[in-house]
Structure formats: structure tokens, C-alpha cells
C-alpha positions in Angstrom: 95.1 89.4 55.3 95.0 88.4 59.5 98.0 89.5 61.5 99.2 86.5 63.1 99.2 87.4 67.0 102.9 87.3 69.0 103.1 84.8 71.6 103.1 85.5 75.3 106.1 83.5 76.0 108.2 85.8 73.5 107.0 89.1 75.3 109.6 87.5 77.8 112.7 88.2 76.0 112.8 91.4 77.9 115.2 94.2 79.4 112.5 94.7 82.3 112.1 91.0 83.3 115.6 90.1 83.1 117.1 93.2 85.5 113.9 92.2 87.3 115.0 89.0 87.9 118.8 89.3 88.6 117.7 92.4 91.2 115.1 89.9 93.3 117.8 87.0 92.8 120.1 89.6 94.6 117.5 90.6 97.5 116.8 87.3 98.3 120.7 86.5 98.7 121.1 89.7 101.2 117.4 89.4 102.5 118.1 85.6 104.0 122.1 85.8 104.3 122.0 87.0 107.8 120.2 84.1 108.5 122.6 81.7 106.9 126.0 83.3 108.8 123.8 84.4 111.7 126.3 82.1 114.0 129.5 82.7 112.6 129.3 86.4 112.2 128.1 87.2 116.0 130.9 84.5 117.5 133.4 86.4 115.2 132.2 89.7 116.7 133.1 88.5 120.2 129.2 86.9 121.1 128.9 83.4 123.1 126.2 81.2 124.1 122.4 82.6 124.7 123.8 85.8 122.7 123.9 84.4 119.5 119.8 83.3 120.0 118.6 86.2 121.5 120.8 88.9 119.5 120.5 86.8 116.5 116.4 87.1 116.4 116.8 91.0 117.5 118.9 91.7 114.3 116.4 89.8 112.1 113.7 92.2 113.8 115.7 95.0 113.4 116.4 94.1 109.1 112.3 93.7 109.5 111.4 97.0 110.8 113.7 98.3 108.3 111.9 96.6 105.5 108.6 97.6 107.1 110.0 101.4 106.7 111.4 100.9 103.4 108.3 99.5 101.8 106.4 102.3 102.8 109.2 105.1 101.5 110.1 103.3 98.4 106.6 102.6 97.2 105.6 106.4 97.6 108.7 107.6 95.5 107.9 105.0 93.1 104.5 106.3 92.2 106.1 109.8 92.6 109.3 109.7 91.1 108.9 106.7 89.1 110.0 103.0 88.9 113.7 103.4 88.1 114.3 105.9 90.8 113.4 103.4 93.6 115.4 100.4 91.8 118.2 102.6 91.3 117.8 104.3 95.0 117.0 100.6 96.6 119.7 98.5 94.8 122.3 101.4 95.7 121.6 102.1 99.9 121.4 97.8 100.2 124.5 97.5 98.3 126.3 99.7 100.2 125.3 98.3 103.7 126.1 95.0 102.9 129.7 96.1 101.7 130.0 97.9 105.1 129.0 94.8 106.6 131.7 93.0 105.6 134.1 95.2 107.9 131.7 95.2 111.3 133.6 94.2 114.9 130.9 95.6 117.1 126.7 94.1 117.8 126.2 97.7 117.4 127.7 98.2 113.8 126.1 95.1 112.8 122.1 96.2 114.0 122.5 99.7 112.3 123.4 97.8 109.1 121.0 95.6 108.8 118.1 98.2 109.7 119.6 100.5 106.5 120.2 96.9 104.4 116.6 96.5 105.4 115.3 99.4 104.2 117.5 99.4 100.4 115.9 95.6 100.4 112.4 96.8 100.5 112.3 98.4 97.7 113.6 95.8 95.3 110.5 93.7 94.6 107.5 95.9 94.2 109.5 98.4 91.9 110.6 95.0 89.8 107.0 93.9 89.7 105.2 96.9 89.2 108.0 97.7 86.3 107.3 94.1 84.5 104.0 94.2 85.1 103.5 97.7 83.4 105.8 96.9 80.7 104.6 93.5 79.6 100.8 92.8 78.0 98.2 91.3 80.1 98.2 87.3 78.8 102.1 87.6 79.4 102.6 89.6 82.9 101.8 86.9 84.9 104.5 85.3 83.0 106.8 87.9 83.5 106.5 88.0 87.4 106.9 83.9 87.8 110.4 84.2 85.5 111.3 86.9 88.3 110.3 85.2 91.3 111.6 82.0 90.4 115.1 83.4 89.4 114.7 85.5 92.1 114.3 82.4 94.7 117.2 80.4 93.5 119.4 83.8 95.4 118.9 81.6 98.5 120.6 78.2 97.3 123.4 81.0 96.0 123.7 82.4 99.4 124.0 79.3 101.3 127.2 78.0 98.3 128.9 81.2 99.2 128.5 81.2 102.8 129.7 77.2 102.9 133.0 78.3 100.9 134.2 81.6 102.1 133.9 83.7 104.9 131.1 85.2 106.6 133.0 88.7 105.1 133.7 87.7 101.9 129.7 86.8 101.4 128.4 89.9 102.4 131.2 91.9 99.7 129.8 89.3 97.2 126.1 90.5 97.8 127.0 94.4 97.7 129.1 93.5 94.7 126.9 91.8 93.0 124.2 94.6 93.3 126.3 97.1 92.1 127.0 95.5 89.1 123.3 95.1 88.8 123.0 98.7 89.2 124.9 99.2 86.0 122.9 96.8 83.8 119.9 98.9 84.9 121.3 102.0 83.2 119.7 100.6 79.8 115.9 99.9 81.8 113.4 101.9 80.5 110.7 103.3 82.3 107.0 102.0 82.4 105.5 103.8 79.3 102.0 103.5 81.5 103.7 105.8 84.3 105.1 107.9 81.6 101.8 108.7 80.3 100.5 109.4 84.1 103.0 111.7 84.6 102.7 113.7 81.1 98.6 113.7 81.2 97.6 114.0 84.5 100.4 115.9 86.6 98.0 117.0 88.8 96.3 113.1 90.2 97.7 112.5 93.7 100.7 109.8 93.1 101.6 107.6 96.0 98.7 108.8 98.5 99.8 105.5 101.1 96.8 107.1 103.4 94.6 106.7 101.0 94.9 102.9 101.4 92.8 103.4 104.8 90.4 106.0 103.6 88.0 104.2 101.3 86.6 100.8 102.2 86.8 99.5 99.0 90.7 100.3 98.5 91.2 99.0 101.7 89.4 95.5 101.3 91.4 95.4 97.9 95.0 96.2 99.8 94.3 94.2 103.2 93.3 90.6 101.0 96.9 91.0 99.4 98.4 91.1 102.3 96.6 88.9 104.5 97.2 86.0 101.7 100.6 86.2 102.3 100.6 85.0 106.3 100.9 81.8 105.7 104.0 82.2 103.3 106.1 84.2 105.7 104.9 81.4 108.9 106.4 78.5 106.7 109.6 80.1 105.8 110.3 82.2 109.0 109.1 79.8 112.0 109.3 76.3 110.3 112.1 76.5 108.1 114.1 78.9 110.0 113.6 76.9 113.2 114.0 73.6 111.1 116.7 72.7 113.6 114.7 73.2 116.7 111.2 71.3 115.3 113.4 68.6 114.0 114.4 67.6 118.0 111.7 67.9 119.3 110.0 65.3 116.0 113.0 63.0 117.0 114.3 63.4 113.7 117.4 60.7 112.5 120.3 63.1 112.2 121.2 66.6 112.3 118.9 68.8 110.3 120.8 72.9 109.3 118.6 75.5 109.1 120.6 76.7 106.2 120.2 73.4 104.3 116.4 73.6 105.0 116.3 77.2 103.4 118.2 75.7 100.2 115.8 72.8 99.7 112.3 74.8 100.7 113.6 77.7 98.1 114.6 75.1 95.5 110.8 73.5 95.9 109.4 77.8 95.8 111.1 78.0 92.8 109.3 74.8 91.4 106.0 75.9 92.6 106.4 79.3 91.4 107.0 78.1 88.3 104.1 75.5 88.3 101.6 78.6 89.1 102.6 80.8 86.4 102.2 78.4 84.2 98.6 77.3 85.5 97.7 80.6 85.8 98.5 81.5 82.4 96.8 78.3 81.1 93.5 78.8 83.2 93.3 82.2 82.5 92.7 83.1 86.5 94.8 83.8 89.0 92.2 83.0 92.0 91.8 79.5 90.9 95.6 78.7 91.5 95.5 81.1 94.3 92.8 78.8 96.0 94.7 75.5 95.1 98.1 76.7 96.7 96.7 78.2 99.7 95.4 74.6 100.4 97.8 72.4 99.0 100.1 74.9 101.4 97.9 75.1 104.0 97.9 71.2 104.5 101.8 71.1 104.3 102.3 72.6 106.7 100.1 70.7 109.0 101.6 67.6 107.6 104.9 69.0 109.0 103.7 68.4 112.5 103.8 64.3 111.8 107.1 63.9 110.3 108.3 62.1 114.0 111.2 60.0 113.9 112.0 59.9 110.1 115.7 60.7 108.3 117.0 64.2 107.9 116.9 63.7 104.5 113.7 62.9 104.6 113.0 65.7 106.5 115.3 68.0 104.0 113.3 66.1 100.6 109.6 67.6 102.9 111.0 70.9 102.8 111.9 70.9 99.0 107.6 69.4 99.0 106.8 71.9 101.1 108.5 74.8 98.9 106.5 73.4 95.8 103.4 73.0 97.7 103.3 76.8 98.9 104.9 78.6 95.6 102.6 80.9 95.0 104.6 84.2 95.6 105.0 85.2 92.3 101.4 85.1 91.8 100.4 87.0 95.0 102.7 90.2 94.2 101.4 89.8 90.5 98.1 90.4 92.1 99.0 93.4 94.1 100.4 95.7 91.2 97.2 94.2 89.5 94.7 95.3 92.1 95.5 98.7 91.9 95.8 102.1 89.7 99.2 103.4 88.4 99.4 106.9 90.8 99.4 103.9 93.7 100.6 100.6 91.9 104.2 101.2 93.4 103.3 101.6 96.6 101.0 98.7 97.0 103.2 96.3 95.1 106.1 97.3 97.6 104.2 97.6 100.9 102.5 94.3 100.1 105.5 91.9 100.3 107.2 93.3 103.1 104.4 93.9 105.5 103.8 90.2 105.1 107.5 89.6 105.5 107.4 92.3 108.5 104.2 89.6 109.8 106.7 87.7 111.5 107.5 90.2 114.2 104.2 89.7 115.7 103.8 85.7 114.3 107.4 84.9 116.6 105.8 86.8 119.5 102.9 84.8 119.6 104.8 81.5 119.0 107.5 82.5 121.5 104.5 83.0 123.5 102.6 79.9 123.6 105.8 77.9 123.5 106.6 78.3 126.8 104.0 76.8 128.2 102.5 74.8 125.1 105.7 73.5 123.9 107.4 74.1 120.3 105.1 71.7 118.6 102.0 72.3 120.3 102.7 76.5 120.0 103.7 75.2 116.0 100.5 73.7 115.4 98.3 76.7 116.6 100.2 79.1 115.1 100.2 77.5 111.7 96.1 76.9 112.3 95.8 80.8 113.0 97.7 82.2 109.9 96.3 79.4 107.7 92.9 81.0 108.9 94.0 84.6 107.8 95.5 83.6 104.5 91.8 81.8 103.5 90.1 85.1 105.1 92.4 86.8 102.6 91.4 84.9 99.1 88.0 85.1 100.4 88.3 88.9 100.4 90.1 88.7 96.7 88.2 89.2 92.8 89.6 87.9 89.8 92.4 90.1 88.0 93.6 88.0 85.4 92.4 89.9 82.6 92.4 93.4 83.9 94.0 96.6 81.9 96.5 98.5 84.2 96.2 101.5 82.4 94.0 102.8 84.8 94.2 105.5 87.6 92.6 105.3 91.8 90.5 107.8 92.2 
């Protein structure tokens, strides 16, 4: 009698998938909340004029620095101590930081708490993706990470809705409280079986060795290819969407454009795009084909952004939504990072890669600011867009297919 195989879709009814998805929801909420409440919160603590922009950008970079440091720290801990340990530790840190953020009265206190929140936020996505990838069978893991990323992206919509209807302090309280509630839910989640087997049978194997990613050409090529693929994605979010009011003015957009609304429409598009790319990867049995398709469509949409002169603000928001759909490969991007490496260093890679991509906003914004002073905002944007697209194309050219790869293996 022939055994009936379980549908890959049924594997998604999994506690690890649910909790990782809700965790990324809170992660995105907290990650983008400052960008949404920047003006309100800084004005409330006494900043005015150019300080709102200059010190606002400084706080964003401080948070990004926290993400870079936290990505390395929590990634290493995830391989040494387990996936669940960093899930618990990261959410506890950023939840407390955000609760305290609701009480700040000075810029200095704000900066310290955004740095701590950044460190905590760094551990969420990589740990969740590692856990889901190792828990689900290979034919379902892409769908699982698609669910995680799609649910998570709606955190941006929720952040804007809360900030639009409550005070900025209340918005931080809700973020911190939601994180602590999620922490309680995670008590019933089990550690990855693959990781548990590694701990029991290979206790002598080096785990979480971040330096080893740079001491072997094959490992380094796999690692750097993952980071490079995400560069154009974060240029879109960090420059084109975050600075949409400034670009809209330069393009002569008719009507007022608000960064918060642009973020919401873009992230709604990203959620749709992540579903499309995840399903296509499952149907085509390939990561690389879908990544190439979305990298190309995203690149075209980034350049077309600079041709939107004179349209209405409504059409501009609609284009932000479309650009999000065409750039919706973030779930696949993070899945590939987890699939590309052995169990003893998987969490390190899956945690550091997305945070290094987020941290790339620091040099990207520096280059953009430098060029803008001499070329103007539009020409500077085009040049930096071309640079970022070229970097991402290089990344995909170095990547080898990982769709059917068995994850129960170790890095030498």
C-alpha cells in the first residue's frame, strides 16, 4: 500500500512558524517606529529646526550600529547556545528598551535606548528563520519563511496606525508590551531538532565561529553573495522611501507626500511580493530563478522611480506599493542565507546577513549625502541606485542554488 505524502502547506500549521512570524511582526514594528515618530518625539523632548533632521539621522545610525553589533553577538550565541536562547534574549532586550523609550526626556537617553533596542532587534529574524528552516522539511521551508516575512512586514502598517492614533510614547509602550507578550508565547516552542542533534553528537565541533566565514574562500564567497543581494533592497527602503517627501518635492509631485504613508504602502507591497516570490520558488523548485526575476524587476522599478515627475501624491503612493511588490524577495533572501551554511554556523549567518544589509544604509546614505551636495537629490539618487543594483547583481552571480539542499550538515 502506497504511503500518502503530507502536503507541504500543512507543515505551515506549526508553532515555530507562528511564533517566528509574530516575532518578526514586532521586530518590524519596533525597527520602523522611530522613523515614523521621529519629528513628534524629538520635538517633544525639546529639539527644533535642523536638529530634527540631523539628530534624527544620528539616532537612525546609532540604531543601525546596534543592529550590526547585535547581529554578530546574537548570531554567535544562536549557534553556541541554541536558536531559542537568542529568541528569548533578543526580544527581552528590545522589549525593555522600547518600554523605557516611552519615558525618555533627553536626546542622550533616547540614543542609548535606540542603541540597545538595535542590539535586541538584531537577533529576532535570523533566529526565527534558522528555527523554521531546520524545523520544516525542505519542500516546505521556503513557504514557512514566506509566512514569517509576510506577517512580519505588516508590522510596518501596524506601527503607522498606532503612531497615527496614539502619542509616540504610547506607541513605544505598545511595542514593548507586545514583545513581552510574545516572549510568554515562546515558552511552548521547542528547539530545532537538527541543532539538538548537533549538540548531542558533535559537542567537540566549533560552533558560531564568525571569523571562519573570512578564512575560507568558498565560505566567504557564499557569505558575501548573500549580503550583496540585499543591498538594492535596503537602498529602496532607507533612501527612496524614507526620504520620499524630499524626492517628491524634487520630482514636482502634486500634493503632500508623507514618509509614514510611503512606508506603509511600500511594506504592503513587500508583503504581497514575498507571497508571490515564495509561491513561485515552490512551484519552480528554485531559489535562484526567482531571485534573478525579482532582482531585475526591483532594479527597473528603482530607476523608474526617478521618472515620476508631476504625478499626483495618490499615484506616487501607488508606485511605492508597486515598487514594494517588485522588490518582494526579502523572505527568499533570508532563507537562502540559512540554507547556504551548516548547522554549526547557520544562526550566525542568518542573523548577521540581514543586519549587515540593514547596516549598509550607513555607507549608502553617506555616499548619497556626498553626491547630493554637488549633483542634487535626483542625480545623486540615480547614481547610488545604479551602484546598489550593480552590487546586488554581483551577489546573485556568486550564488548557487539551495532549494533542495539538505540542512543536516556541518561546516568543516
